[in-house]
N, C-alpha and C positions, 0 to 999 in steps of 0.2 A: 504494500500500500504506500502510495506517495502522499506525503503530507504537505499541504501548502503552507505558506507563511501565515502566521496569525496577525491579523490587523486589528488594532483597537477599533471598536465600533463607534463611529462618529454619530452624534444625534442627527436624525433626518433633517431637522431644521437647519443644521449647519451644512450638511452635505448638499442640500437643495440650493444653497447660496453659491456653490462653486460653479464656475463656467464649465461648459461641456468639455472644453479642452483640458481642464484641470482635474480629471478624475484621479483619485488617490492611488498611488502605488504603495505608499506607506504614510502613516500619520502618527502624531504624538499629541496627546492632550496637554495643554498648558495650564498653569495654575490659575489664570484669570478666566478659565472656561473656554477660551478659544482653542483652535487646533492648528498645528503646523502640519502642512500637507506637502508631501513630496509627490509632484506630478511629473509627467514626462518632460514638460517644457520649463517648469519653474518651481520654486519654493513659494508656497502660498500660505499666508496666515489668515484664517477665516474664523469668524465667530457668529453668534446669532444675528448680529447686525450686518453681516456681509463680509466681503473680502477687506482685510485691513492692510495687507502688504502682499505684493506679488513681485518676485525677483527671478527673471530668467537665469538659467544656469551659467551663461557666459559672463554674468556679472559677479559671480561668486569666486573668490580667491581661495578661501580656506574655511573649514569648519572644525571646531574643537569641542569636546565634551568634558565638563567638569562634574564628575559623579558626586562629589561632596556637596556641591551647591545645586545639583540637578539642573545645570545650565548648559545649553548648547549655544555656542557663539559662532556667528557667521561673519566673516570679514569679506570685504569687497575688493575687487580689482582696483577700483577708484578709492585710494587710501584716504581721500577727503571725506568719504561717507562713513559715518559712525557705524561700528559693528551692530548687528542685530543679535540681541541676547534673548533666547527662548528659554524660559524656566518651565520645566516639565512637571506634570502632576505626579509622576512616578519615575522609577528607574528603568522601566521596561522600554528602552529606546534602541536596543541593538538593531532591530529591523529598520527603524527610522534612520539611524546614522549610516548603516550600510547602504541603504538605497540612495540616500542623499549623496554619499560619496561617489557611488556609481554614476549618478546623473551628472555631477560636476565633471567627473573624469570623461564621461561620454561627450562632453562639449569640447574637450581638448583633442585636436587632431594631430598636431605636431608641435614640438618645442625645440628651440635653440637657445643657448645661454652662453654668457661669457662674463668674466671679471674684467672691468675696465682698468686701464693703467692707474687711474685715480683711486681704485679700491672699491668702486660700486659693483654690485652684481646686477646684470641686466638679463632679462628673459623676454623672449618673444614667443608667445603662444599663438598658434593658428587655431582659432575656435570656430565653432558652428553656432549660429544664433538660432532662435526658435523657428525661423523660416527655412533653416537649412543652409543659409548662406555662410561661406567661409570668410573670415576677416582676420587681420593680424592685431595682436594686443601686446603692447610693450609694458613691462613693469620694471622698476629699479628698486633695489634695496641699497641704501647708502647714498651719500651725496654725489651728484654728478658735477663735473667741472664745468660743462657747458661750452667747452671750446670746440673749434672746428674739427680738430683731429678726433676728439671723442665722438662728436656727432657723426662723423664719417664711419667710424667703427660700428656705431649702433645702427646706422642706416644700412651698412653692409650686412650686419647680422639679420636685420629684418628682410633684406632682399633674399638672402639665403633661405630663410624660413619660408617666405612666400613662394619662392621658386620650387622648393621641395614638394609643395602640394599643388603646383600649377597655377598659382595666383599671379596676377600681373606684378611685375617688379618695377 
């Protein structure tokens, strides 16, 4: 006998507020009574009043679980946007976190990275958006010098990443 994944049962009133494209692959109840839903195209936070947040997977940089606080923190590719902290109603989040990780990873098609001479780490991800279109996404950890030589290295890195998947360079 093959057992399927156990999904927490969302209240019908909450499920009814989801858009047709956002049918749950996994979900976690939050302490405020809303639900974090992993859908094929996005992370959705929905409550009795409707959708509160919706974030396509290509916007997500990273997710981390703090079991002591029962908090799942989502950080964004755009570091200027504050992380989303989801406080779960219980510790039964293994399915939720695993499926969330899989959805983020599925949006990444190809990656190239390098350390710049100034010490910053630069990564180019080729990602797929909700419509299936590929695009390049650059992130940097550490300070960039911003000079012409560094810009040329980063531009070359992006050209290589785009060429690897057949995107225009």
